[in-house]
N, C-alpha and C positions, 0 to 999 in steps of 0.2 A: 066468710067464704061461700056462703050459700048463693050469692049472686054471680058466681063465676060463669062466664060463657066459654066453655071449652070447645075448641074446634078440632074435630077429628073425622076421618072417614071410616073409622073402625076396621080398617083393612090390616089384617095380620101381615107382618113383614118378616122375611127370613133373617135370622141373625147371620152375619158374615164373619169369617175368620180373617185375621190380619193378612194372611197370605192371599186372600181373595180381593183385597183392596188394590187399587191401582198404585203404582209407585208414587205418584203425586199425592194420593190420599194417605199413604203410609208415612209420608214426611211429617204429617201433623201428629203422629203418634210415636215419636222417636223414643218414648219411654218403654215401648214394648220391646223387650230384649231377650227374654227367656224363650227358648225353642218351643216349649209347651204353649206359651202365649200366642204363638203364630198360628196354632191350630185349634184354638178355643173359640167357638162362635160367641161373639159378644158385640160386634159392630153392626150398626144399622144406618142405612141411607134414609134421610128424611129432609124434605124441603131444600134439596140441593147441598146438604151437608152430611158428613159422616159423623156419627156419635158413638162413643165408647160407652156401652151401657154400664160398665163398671164405674164410670165417673158420675153417674146420677146419684143424687142424695136419696136416701130411703124416705119414702113418704109415709108418714104416720097417719092415723085417723084424721080425716078432714080434707083429703084431696079427692074426694068423690070416687074412691075405688082404684086410683092410679097407684102404681108401685113405687115410682120415683119421679124426680124432677131435676131439671138443670136450668139455672137462670141464664137466659140469653142476654138480658139487659136488666136495668133497674125495674122495668115494668112488664117484661115478658118472660114466660117460662115454657120450656119444652117438657112434656110429660111422657112417661113410658109405662106401659102395662104389659106384663109378661103373660103369655098364654101357651097352650100346647106343651105343657111340661117344660116351660122356659126355653123352648126351641124357637119361638117366634115372639114378636112384640107388636103391640098396637101403640102408635104414637099419637100424641095430641099436643095442643098448644093453647095457651091463653095469655091475655094481656090484662093487666090490672087497670 
């Protein structure tokens, strides 16, 4: 994994609550049902998509300091790094 070329602008992004998403975006997360879940910051917009940070797999040692990952396809992965006491995230991407 040492030859990974991770693409990121290192720009911290605010986490969004479910209630802050558009109705169209909310349709992709129909599993969010509990009232408390509607007001918990955990969503982020990245590369034209909305991601639920609760759906990222926890990254163990070996992902160059990133906290989690989500497979986009067989060869590409979206990365998440939490910052500012888990109130914001930095997003990244790489292709194998």
